[in-house]
N, C-alpha and C positions, 0 to 999 in steps of 0.2 A: 858326705852330705851334699857335695856340688856334684858329684857322678850321679847322683840321685835326682838332683834337680835337672840335669841336662837329659837324663831318661824321660822324666816328666813332661820336659817341654817338647820332645819328638812324639812322645806316644800319647799325651794327655793323662797319663797317670803315672806316678813314680813306683819304682820297684817297692819303696815304702811309700804307705798312702797317705803317712802323716809327714810331710817333709821337713817341718820344723820341730819334729817330736820323735827323735831316735831313742832307742832304748826301751826300757821296760815300760814307760809310759806312753809309747806309741804303737804302731802297727808292726808286725814283724815282716820282715822282707819276704816277698815271692819267690823270689831267686837269690839267696844269699851269696851263692858260690859266683854268681854273674856279677852281683854287685862288688863284690871285693876285687873281682878282675878288673872291673872299670875303674875302681879307686887306684889300681896298681898301674893301669895303662896311663892315667892322668899322671901319676907319679913318675913315670918311665919318661913321658914326653914332657917334663918339667912344667907340668900344671896346664899346658895347653888344651884350652876348652875346645878350640877349632879343630884340633887332632882328634880329640875323642868323638867330638860331634860328628865329623866324617867318618869315622869307623861305625857309628851306630846307625847313619843314615845309609851307609853302603852292605848292611847287614841284611840277610834274608828275613830277619824278623821284622825289619821295619818295611821291608819291600813287599810284605804280603798285601793283598788286597782286603778290603772290609766286606765284601759282597759275600754271603753264605745262603745255603739253602737250610730249610727247616730240618733236613735229615742229616745234617751234619753232626758229626757226634759231639763236637765241643758244645753245642748248643744246650745238650743235655748235663754234660759233665762240667762244664765251667761256663755259666750263663755271663757272669760279670768280666769273662775274657783275662783273667789274671794270669793265665798260663800262657797268653799271648799266642794263641793258635789263628788270630787274624789279625789285621790293623783296627785300629779305633777311629771310626771316622769322627770328626770334630771340627767345628768352626774356627776360623783364623780369629786370633786377637783383634782388638779393635784397631791397634796401631798399624798391624799387617794389612788389614782391610784398606784403613785409609792410605797406606802407602801403595799399595796395588792399584787403587782406583787412580791415584797419580801417574803411576808407571804406565798403565795401558793408556792413559790420556795422553802420554807423551810429555809430561809437564813436570816429571819428579826431578827435583834437583837435587844431584847427588854430593853436593858439596860436604865435605867432611871436617869434622871439628870446628873450632870456634865457639862463639856464644848461641846459646839458643835462640829461637824467634818466640816471638808473641803473637799470637792470631787473636787477640783482643786489644780493646780500645781501654785505657784506664782513665778514669776520671775520680779526682778526688772530690768527694760530696761529704754529707754528714758521715756516712761509711764509704769505703773505697767501693767503686762499681767498675766491673769487668764486663764489657759488652763485646761478644765474640763477633768477629769480622768475617766475611767470606775470604778463602783463600783465592786470591786473584792476582798475586803477584810472584815472582821467582823466589823472594825471600820467605815466603809461607808455604813453599812447594818442597820445603826440605823433609826428610825421614823424621818420622814421629818422635825418634828418640831425641831430636834437638827441640821438641815442641815445650816450651815453658809452662808448667802446670800450676794453675791457681787452685789450693787445696780448698779455699773457701767457696769458690765459684767454679766447678768442674765444666767442662766442655759438654753440653746436652748430647750431641751427635755420639761422642766417644762414650759417654756413660751407657746410652742407649744400647750400645754395641758390647756393653759388660767390661768397659775400662775399669781396671782396679780403682779403688777409692784409695787417693795418694795421702790421704792423712792417716792411714794405719798401714800395718804390714799385712800384706796379702801372699802368703805362700802358694795358694793355689787359687786361681780366680773360678767364679761360678761362670758356667754357661748356659744361658737362658735361650728360650725360642719364643719369641713373642712378635706380635704384629706390629709393634712399634718399630722394631728391626727393620722390616721391609719397608712400612712406610716412610723411615728414615732414609732407607738406599734409594727410594724413588723420588721423594720430595724435599730432602733435606738441601740447603742453598749450597753446599760443598758440593753434592752430587749433581745436582742440576748444572752448575757452572762447569764440573769436570766432563759431565755428558756432552756439553756443546764442545768442549775443546777435544773429546775423543772424535767426534763427529767430524771436525776440521781436520785432525790427523787423518782420519779414514778416505776422506775427499783427496787428500794429498798423496796417499800410497797407493789409491785404485780409482781407475777412471770409470767402471761400471757399477751398477748399484749391488748386483750379486758378488762382485768382487771385493766390494766394501763390506758386504754383510760376512761374507767368507773370511775376510780379514780381521774382522772384529770378533768373531766368535773363537777364532784361534788365538787371539790375543788375551781373551778373558777365560778360556777354558784349556787352552793349550792343545786343542785337536780340533780340525774342520768340521762343519757340521755335517749331518747326514741328510739325504734327499728330504724327509719328511721335516727335519727341522729348518732346512733352507727354505722350503716352500712356505711354512708358518711366520719366518723372521721376515722375509720377503713381503708377505701380503701385509704384515704389521707395519713393515718401513713405508710401503706405499700408501697406507692409511694415516699413519701418525707420524712419518717423518724420522729421518736418520738418528737425530739426537734423541727421541723417545725410545728408540730401538737400543740406543746405549744405556739409557737408565734401566731397561728391562734386563740387559745383559749384567749390570752391576749386582743384579738380584739373583741370578742363577746359584744354585747350590754349588754348581762346578768351579764358580768363581770364590764363594766365601768359604767353602769347606775344603779341609785336606781329607782326603779319602783313600 
């Protein structure tokens, strides 16, 4: 079961598509021998999830690209890609997007362990009130795994990005594509604040406008911009400023998607 969960986490879909329901009540594994081998490797490595995860991400199957043409034979034979003839493009989960924004902005607090952080102000009234605050201090810049979750009042920004409902078990998250997600990545107080910090980082790391744009694009997408992209981004930065350019980069598919 845990081997299947790791496969689901890396590929977006498990070898068994019903991760909490194995057996006759659930789906049959698409690759039963592979699932058995993964479980055996997990046992061989004393239950080390990191070890198995490393084997998965270094495999040729995981390192496939998701781009394909209409003439690819797999499109006709396996539209759902159950046989893994290509990679599955998928958006990063809400926690990873938040952490990535913090990372490229240069503000991620990588402190490990200890108590979680509360990104809200608590008020005891007729009913408890939780008012979320802007992450403007190092203790609020820790990884999302340490975020204190209020089940009755979820963070709207995280919920918009399909963060799981913490009040119930969620074996597999929904992945939606809505205009609210783009608007949140542009206008939420968190991304607005981090866009400003991102711009400050770029000004420190590069002395020229184009150098800052090239650095910003490299940090958010993992590659330098093409000439056409550089011209468009440079024009936008001249018209709207470096901070607004950072907001746009937070919205790029290459930043929010695994492809």
